[in-house]
C-alpha positions, -999 to 999 in steps of 0.1 A, spaced: -75 -164 206 -51 -135 203 -64 -109 178 -37 -83 184 -8 -73 161 16 -45 156 15 -23 125 40 3 112 23 33 96 50 47 73 46 83 62 50 118 73 21 123 96 1 155 90 -33 169 100 -35 182 65 -36 147 49 -71 134 52 -62 98 52 -39 104 82 -68 119 102 -89 88 94 -64 63 110 -75 65 147 -111 60 139 -104 31 115 -82 14 141 -110 18 166 -136 4 142 -114 -26 134 -111 -34 171 -148 -29 179 -164 -43 148 -139 -70 137 -121 -77 170 -88 -71 152 -66 -49 174 -37 -32 157 -11 -16 179 0 12 156 33 30 154 39 59 131 73 57 113 83 90 96 99 84 63 133 97 74 132 73 104 124 44 80 158 48 65 173 31 95 183 -6 91 154 -28 102 131 1 110 100 -19 102 114 -53 109 95 -71 137 62 -55 129 33 -77 119 22 -54 90 35 -23 72 12 3 57 28 30 35 3 58 36 -5 87 13 12 120 18 39 122 -9 62 136 -17 77 120 14 106 137 32 127 106 24 120 85 -7 148 62 4 131 56 38 98 46 22 115 24 -4 135 7 24 102 0 43 86 -15 12 116 -37 5 118 -50 41 81 -60 40 85 -76 5 116 -96 13 107 -107 48 71 -117 41 55 -90 63 19 -82 53 20 -50 33 -5 -24 21 4 7 0 -22 33 -8 -18 62 -32 18 73 -26 24 39 -10 13 22 -43 36 44 -63 66 36 -42 58 -1 -40 61 -2 -78 92 20 -77 109 -3 -52 100 -34 -72 112 -19 -105 146 -9 -90 154 -39 -68 137 -68 -86 136 -58 -122 170 -41 -123 155 -8 -135 178 12 -113 173 45 -132 135 47 -130 121 76 -109 90 92 -95 82 124 -114 69 141 -83 102 136 -66 124 141 -96 105 163 -122 135 162 -146 140 124 -146 147 109 -180 129 76 -171 99 83 -148 81 51 -138 55 73 -121 43 102 -142 16 129 -139 -18 114 -148 -34 126 -180 -65 135 -159 -58 142 -122 -78 120 -98 -76 144 -69 -109 143 -51 -125 119 -76 -143 86 -74 -139 61 -102 -148 25 -111 -121 -1 -107 -124 -35 -124 -108 -64 -104 -92 -94 -121 -108 -128 -112 -87 -151 -91 -67 -123 -76 -59 -114 -40 -78 -81 -47 -109 -100 -57 -108 -123 -27 -104 -93 -4 -129 -69 -20 -154 -97 -29 -164 -82 -62 -152 -77 -97 -162 -41 -98 -158 -14 -72 -161 24 -70 -132 40 -51 -120 74 -40 -87 89 -51 -66 119 -41 -38 115 -66 -22 131 -96 5 106 -104 5 70 -117 25 43 -134 29 45 -171 62 28 -182 79 -6 -178 46 -23 -168 54 -54 -190 88 -57 -173 72 -55 -138 47 -82 -149 75 -104 -163 93 -103 -129 62 -115 -110 42 -84 -101 5 -88 -109 -17 -58 -119 -51 -69 -106 -72 -38 -109 -77 -13 -137 -98 18 -144 -123 20 -172 -95 31 -196 -73 1 -187 -49 20 -165 -33 2 -136 -49 9 -102 -41 -22 -81 -10 -43 -78 -2 -74 -58 26 -99 -54 17 -136 -57 35 -159 -34 38 -132 -7 16 -137 25 -1 -104 18 12 -77 -5 -14 -53 -19 -12 -18 -32 -38 6 -47 -37 40 -63 -70 47 -47 -74 53 -10 -95 27 8 -91 46 40 -114 73 26 -143 48 20 -175 59 37 -174 77 70 -147 54 85 -170 35 108 -170 5 84 -134 -2 74 -129 -10 37 -124 -47 30 -87 -40 21 -81 -26 56 -99 -55 73 -78 -80 52 -46 -62 61 -56 -63 98 -64 -100 96 -31 -107 78 -13 -89 106 -30 -109 133 -22 -141 114 14 -130 111 16 -123 149 1 -157 157 26 -174 134 55 -155 150 43 -165 185 41 -201 174 76 -201 160 90 -186 192 72 -210 215 
């Protein structure tokens, strides 16, 4: 059985972003503990602007580290994964931009913006949080019957954040167009989103890559790796 797949790590790699420094160890742990081998390629946000930059990968992970050098590149990567059925995970900034891409390209909300990228925007979908979550842990309640529940295996989880921005507007419009908000904090604010009907499309404002010491990958990361391996196997079957 082939348990190898390719993954595009979209973001502007930096030793100053803690989640980026965790990636090598997490990939090693996935290979050693779960026999899920991900051949990872970093795609800088500016490079992601190129047509088909993440096409052909078995998974796309948009990592934290916003503001990205190229918002357009990140949105293009999200759109390719969404439209072409490539397993997708967005964490922190990746979550924010997944919602932004969906709002603009599916919901027709072409004027919405990310306040971190455009502080003077008149219609920010992603705004400064009332209470910054930078360096905090918080409880997340997961909706029953959701992809998030099947992945995490619990209705309640405590997760780590490193974020000061979140979604506040147009949430009903996003829901009406098919996006599901499957995790919320104790005040009811959205913390997890997913796309029913997609092979694997999951995004969280919290950062599962910061869970523990990195030797036991978070269930969301194992699920992404498994979805990537399944995608690779399906691709090989189609080409046979």
